[in-house]
C-alpha positions, -999 to +999 in steps of 0.1 A: +000+000+000+014+034-010+020+060+017-006+088+018+006+123+011-003+150+037+000+187+031+005+209+061+001+247+064+014+265+094+041+238+098+064+263+115+040+268+144+038+248+176+010+225+164+023+223+129+059+212+136+047+186+161+021+174+135+048+171+107+070+149+129+041+126+140+029+123+104+064+112+093+064+086+122+030+074+110+043+067+075+029+097+057+048+115+030+046+152+040+046+184+020+047+217+038+039+253+028+067+276+039+067+313+037+096+318+062+118+296+083+125+271+056+156+260+075+133+244+101+129+215+076+164+212+062+170+180+082+135+164+078+124+143+048+096+167+037+088+184+004+088+222+007+065+244-013+074+280-011+045+304-009+017+316+013-021+314+018-027+344-005-007+329-034-031+306-053-003+292-075+016+279-045-015+264-030-022+246-062+012+231-061+008+223-024-024+204-030-015+185-062-018+147-057-023+151-019-046+129+001-052+150+032-047+186+041-040+198+076-047+235+077-029+248+108-018+282+096-033+312+115-023+345+130-030+346+167-037+379+182-047+389+218-054+425+208-070+443+179-038+454+162-029+440+128-065+434+119-058+432+082-032+404+084-053+385+109-083+386+086-064+379+054-046+349+069-074+334+090-104+340+067-092+348+032-063+323+035-087+296+047-110+302+017-080+300-006-071+266+009-106+253+007-108+263-030-075+248-038-085+216-020-118+213-038-100+219-071-075+192-063-100+166-052-085+163-017-099+133+002-098+149+037-094+185+050-086+190+087-091+226+098-077+239+130-100+264+146-100+275+182-122+274+213-122+312+210-144+310+180-173+301+203-196+326+220-185+322+256-214+305+275-230+318+307-216+307+340-217+269+346-232+263+311-215+234+294-196+244+262-203+219+234-198+217+197-233+229+191-228+262+209-231+294+188-201+310+172-189+344+184-202+376+169-185+405+151-182+427+182-157+403+196-119+405+190-107+403+155-089+370+162-120+353+177-143+366+150-118+356+122-117+320+136-155+319+137-157+331+101-131+307+089-153+278+102-181+291+081-158+292+051-149+255+057-185+245+061-193+263+028-166+241+013-184+210+028-216+221+010-196+220-022-183+184-015-152+189+006-148+162+033-137+185+061-134+183+098-131+212+122-109+209+154-113+234+182-084+232+207-081+253+239-048+269+250-021+247+235+011+241+254+037+214+255+071+203+243+086+208+208+078+245+209+107+254+186+098+290+180+086+297+215+049+304+211+032+332+230+021+307+256+055+291+257+071+325+264+046+330+292+054+296+308+091+303+306+086+337+324+066+318+351+094+293+355+121+320+357+100+339+383+097+369+359+060+375+366+057+402+392+021+394+402-008+371+393-041+380+379-075+364+385-090+338+363-077+308+345-080+288+313-083+253+298-048+240+289-041+212+265-010+193+254+001+198+218+007+160+215-029+152+223-040+177+197-018+161+171-031+126+180-067+138+175-058+154+142-044+122+128-073+102+142-097+125+125-085+116+090-102+082+093-126+088+122-137+124+118-171+128+102-176+151+073-187+186+084-184+178+121-166+199+147-146+184+176-136+203+208-101+193+220-097+206+255-075+195+284-078+207+319-090+240+334-065+256+358-064+290+374-034+312+369-027+309+406-027+271+405-006+271+373+020+292+391+021+267+420+026+238+396+054+255+377+070+266+410+070+230+421+090+221+390+114+250+390+121+251+428+121+289+425+101+315+443+067+323+427+046+354+427+024+358+457+006+390+450-028+388+433-039+419+414-076+424+416-095+423+383-105+459+384-069+470+390-057+448+362-082+465+338-069+499+348-033+489+338-044+475+304-039+508+285-003+510+298+004+475+285-008+487+251+012+518+253+043+498+260+037+477+229+034+508+207+067+520+221+087+488+223+069+465+198+071+438+224+039+419+228+024+424+263+016+393+283-018+407+291-043+429+272-078+439+279-090+410+257-067+384+272-077+395+307-114+392+298-108+357+284-090+346+316-117+360+339-147+346+319-131+314+305-155+285+305-147+260+332-171+233+319-161+220+284-175+188+270-151+162+256-178+136+251-179+138+213-141+138+208-136+110+233-163+089+216-154+095+180-117+103+180-105+082+209-093+115+225-080+115+260-060+144+272-031+136+296-027+153+330-016+189+331+012+181+355+027+157+329+024+183+302+042+209+323+070+185+333+076+173+298+075+209+285+101+222+309+123+191+304+122+199+266+130+236+272+160+226+293+173+201+268+171+228+241+186+256+261+154+277+263+157+281+301+183+302+319 
């Protein structure tokens, strides 16, 4: 039996690079779309297609004779800056990938969305795949991910066998380019966080996301969405878990929510001056305070054999990997 060919967009990201490696282990031939960072794949047996999501010719080349597309590429934003590139990548880019996949007769299309595409439920309400998508007044990132799902479902109506995956906050080892969340974890580990803020989030291991993605090629049903969450953990509890691993002091002071909101404009001003992304913005603070604590995994467990590993295991493996690759001081 000949190996299946998988095309991956966003292969330079945290999910993407882990996915590429697991696909190779699983016997796939892999083709990646690369706009920057082509040296990441110099030592891997992958075919590189140079281009981007707005270049239809490169997408045609990417999809030629491919069996399955994993569309991981997206621009993540915790503020409303760079609205144009967020929209062009997440919505227009997804439409271009759907069109290229339809034209090429792709057998399966796996689209990576986000839990942030959902309209956040009321307190104690269970978040399920059937919940409504967010509306336009939300952040550009959340809205763009919601609209990208509609683009994929439009492709399904035209015959595309597509599955939508909705992970929560992705952390874990093999974070080669130090994702936004990876940088935050390292700051916690090195005791560079002066104070904690209220709230928490649902954290999931990148390896579990990749497992579910590959499972969804055969098991994911056409036009269906699958939530891939892990474990809810408050920022305070996360700090304790990381402190147990680092053996270093951890922040003790908790900034009240109202005070944190007051400081949000100063974080944005710092970004405008330094161009360094702030750890917290008004939008990220709102997400942490109002993040859903009750997320259903029933559908993913039943249909994709999904079972997220303990958060403590993820954190331990993540920091072991950071140490081995000299990401920690």
